[in-house]
C-alpha positions in Angstrom: 0.0 0.0 0.0 1.3 3.4 -0.9 -1.2 5.6 1.0 1.7 7.2 3.0 3.0 8.6 -0.3 -0.3 10.3 -1.2 -0.6 13.9 0.1 -3.3 14.7 2.6 -4.6 17.3 0.1 -5.0 14.7 -2.6 -6.8 12.3 -0.2 -9.1 15.1 1.0 -9.9 16.0 -2.6 -10.6 12.4 -3.6 -12.9 11.6 -0.7 -14.7 15.0 -0.9 -15.4 14.4 -4.6 -16.6 10.9 -3.9 -19.1 12.2 -1.3 -20.2 14.9 -3.7 -21.3 12.3 -6.3 -22.4 9.4 -4.2 -25.0 8.7 -1.5 -26.3 5.6 0.3 -29.6 4.2 1.3 -29.4 5.6 4.9 -28.7 9.1 3.6 -31.4 8.9 1.0 -33.9 7.8 3.6 -32.8 10.5 6.0 -33.0 13.2 3.3 -36.6 12.1 2.5 -37.6 12.1 6.2 -36.1 15.6 6.4 -38.3 16.8 3.5 -35.4 17.3 1.0 -36.7 17.5 -2.5 -35.0 15.4 -5.2 -36.0 12.9 -8.0 -35.3 9.3 -7.2 -34.8 7.2 -10.4 -34.7 3.4 -10.6 -32.6 2.6 -13.7 -33.2 -1.2 -13.7 -35.3 -3.2 -16.1 -39.1 -3.1 -16.1 -39.2 -6.7 -14.6 -36.8 -5.7 -11.8 -38.8 -2.5 -11.1 -42.0 -4.5 -11.0 -40.5 -7.0 -8.6 -39.8 -4.3 -6.1 -38.6 -0.6 -5.9 -38.2 2.3 -3.6 -41.4 4.2 -2.8 -41.8 7.2 -5.1 -39.1 6.2 -7.5 -39.5 7.1 -11.1 -38.6 4.2 -13.4 -36.4 5.0 -16.4 -34.0 2.3 -17.5 -30.5 3.8 -18.0 -30.6 3.2 -21.7 -33.7 5.4 -22.0 -32.5 8.3 -20.0 -31.3 10.4 -23.0 -34.7 10.2 -24.6 -37.0 10.5 -21.6 -35.2 12.5 -18.9 -36.0 16.0 -20.2 -39.7 15.3 -20.4 -40.0 13.4 -17.1 -37.4 14.6 -14.7 -37.5 18.2 -13.4 -34.1 19.9 -14.2 -34.3 22.1 -11.1 -34.2 19.2 -8.6 -31.2 17.0 -7.8 -31.4 13.4 -9.1 -30.5 10.2 -7.2 -30.2 7.1 -9.3 -30.0 3.5 -8.1 -29.7 0.0 -9.6 -29.7 -3.5 -8.1 -26.6 -3.3 -5.8 -22.9 -3.2 -5.6 -22.5 -5.8 -8.4 -24.4 -3.7 -10.9 -23.0 -0.6 -12.8 -26.4 0.4 -14.1 -26.6 3.3 -11.6 -23.2 4.5 -12.8 -24.4 4.4 -16.4 -27.6 6.2 -15.4 -25.7 8.9 -13.4 -23.4 9.5 -16.4 -26.4 10.0 -18.7 -28.0 12.5 -16.3 -24.7 14.3 -15.9 -24.4 14.5 -19.7 -27.8 16.2 -19.8 -26.7 18.7 -17.2 -28.5 17.4 -14.2 -27.1 17.5 -10.6 -27.0 13.8 -9.9 -25.8 11.3 -7.3 -25.5 7.6 -7.4 -27.0 5.6 -4.5 -24.2 3.1 -3.7 -25.5 -0.2 -2.5 -28.6 0.2 -4.6 -31.9 -1.6 -4.1 -30.1 -4.5 -2.4 -28.8 -2.4 0.5 -32.0 -0.4 0.8 -33.8 -3.7 1.4 -31.1 -5.1 3.7 -31.3 -1.9 5.8 -35.0 -2.7 6.4 -36.3 0.3 4.6 -39.8 0.3 3.0 -40.2 -1.0 -0.6 -43.1 -1.3 -3.0 -43.7 -4.9 -4.3 -46.6 -6.5 -6.2 -48.0 -7.3 -2.7 -48.0 -3.7 -1.6 -45.7 -1.7 0.6 -43.4 -3.9 2.7 -40.3 -3.8 4.8 -37.7 -6.6 5.2 -36.1 -7.3 8.5 -32.8 -5.4 9.1 -29.8 -7.5 8.1 -27.4 -7.3 11.1 -24.5 -6.9 8.7 -25.9 -3.6 7.4 -27.7 -2.0 10.3 -28.5 -2.2 13.9 -31.2 -4.8 14.7 
């Protein structure tokens, strides 16, 4: 590891930039609870969205963002995009498309998987539900 060779300024710049462009399920839930306004976009497939999604999420698969965003996503609000989870780069692709269109955008790291694992409310074909908190991701 060469961390000792990297300047403190470079490290601060790196981690500051990362936090400027990423968020996580806990922070998104807290922002909603605090009344912050933003557009939440699920960039997964229609089948994945139908299986379960975050309450209030707009569904725009990442490949459709260039054609649909301007008509469906308010430009004055920040955008938060999510995909399945850490093993999926769909949210990165979606965030890139929104950035290309000039939106202020953040990627929700952990995606739908960690939202569910943290015991946060989801919408499924059976209605609104909440999974038990996974002790590896939150306090039980």
